[in-house]
N, C-alpha and C positions, 0 to 999 in steps of 0.2 A: 909592811913589807911588800906584799903584792897588792897592787891597786886593781879594782874592778870598776871601771867607769860605768857599767850597767847598774851598779848599786848606788850611784849618786842620786840623791833626792833633795828637793828644796824643802827646807825646814824653817820654821819661825820659832824663835824662843818665846815662850809664853811668860810674860812678865806680870800681867794684870788681867783679871776677869771681872767683868761688870755685867749685871743684869739690866737689860733695857726694857723689859716688859713692865707695864704699869702694875701697881699693886692690885688693882681690881681684876685685871686680866690674868694675873698669876694665881689667883685663888680658884679653887674648885669645890664643889659641894660633896659632902660625904655620901649623898644618895646615889652617886654614880662612880664607878671605878673604871671609867673608860679613858684612862690616860694612855698615851703612847709611850711605851718604854723604849729608851734608846740605850744600846750597849756599844761602847766604844772599845776598839782594840788598842791595847797598850802593851808596851814592851819596856821592861826595866833593864838597863845596861849598867854594869858596875865595872869600874876600872881603877887601877892604881899603878904607880911607878914602883919598881922593886926597892928603891932606896927608902920607901916609907914602911917597909916591914920592920917592926921594932923587935918583936919576939916571935920565935917559931918553936913549937913543941911537937915532937913526933914520937909515937910509940916505936921502940927499937925492934920489936918483933915483926919480921917481914910477913908472918902469917896473919897479922892483925893490922890492917891498914887504917890507922886513925892518927889524926894530928890537928893542930889548929895554929893560926897565926894572928897576931895583933898587928893591924895596919893603922898607922897614925893618920893617914890622909888618903881617902878614897873619893872617887867621883861617881855620883849616882845620877844617871840620866834616864828620865822616863819619856818615851816617845809615844804620843797619841796619834794613831793612824786613822782615826775617824771610825765611822760605823762599818760593821762587817757588810760586805757586798758580794753578790755573785758575779757581777759584771765589772768589778773594779780592776785596779792595777794590782798585779801580783808583786809582792816584795818579801824578801827573806831577811830577818833580823835575828841574830843569835841562834841560827839553825832552825828557827820557827817560821813557817810560811803564813803570810797574811794576804787576804784579798780585800782591797779597800778602795773607796773613792777619795779618801783624804778629806781635805777641807777646801772651800772656796772662800777667799779672803778679799775684802775690798782694800785696795792699795791706799785709799784716802783716809779711812778711819780704822782699819784693822778689824772690822766687824766680820764675823763668820756669817756667810750667807747660808741660811738653812735649807733643808730639802724642799721647802715650799717656795724657794726662790724669792724670799722676802726682799722687798725693795727698800726697807727701812735702814737708814744709815745713822751713824752717830751725829750728835748735835753739831759738832765742829767739822764734820766731813764736807769737803768741797763738792761732793756728789749728792748731798742730801736733797737739794731741790731738783736735781736731774739724775735720778737713780739709773736711768737707762744708759747714761754716758759713763757710768762708773767703770773703772778698770779693775777687773777681777783676776786674781791669781788663782789658778786651779791646781788641784792635787798637791796641796801642801800638807806637811805633817807638823804638828805642834810638839814642842818639847820643853821640858823644864829640867834644870839640873841644880845640884847642890853638892857640897863637899862635907864629909864627916869622917870619923874614924870607923873602922870595921873589924870584924873578926871573921876569918875565913877558915872553914873546916874541911879536912880531908876525911871522907867517910867511905865505907865499903860500898860497892855497887850492888845491884840487885842479885848478882850471882853469889855473893859472899855467904848468905844464910843457906842457900841451896847447896853450895860446895861444902859448907861446914856440916850440914846434915849428912851428906854422903860420906864424909870422913869418919863420922862417929860409928 
């Protein structure tokens, strides 16, 4: 309905993930727990068209807000915004604020360039032998999506129990 050009972001649909670390380098010893944990910010967005609502049930008592709908076709989209960052780009998705650097992706092979600025590219990448000449896309978000059926619930908000207690 209303477009917000400031919310436009470059995203790449995640189709395949491959590990490129050698087997030997991917192992670690049990004697040391010095792994670097990485936490990525993700947002799940769910949408459907009204014509896909097959059944809707609602409690007829206006004092008790409860109901559910069976939706035959829903779209689920998970957006991966990258690691949380204090100095990244601010973005709001679904009313939630995120601060992130996104991802840096090689345009030749699609490999994500890690925080250590790895110069290693995919085997078939045209920049593999000249990693300094690689064209890198910055601040991209990755997403994946699928369709499925869904059930949507109408539940009372946090004031319902409090209001119920004051009425008693």
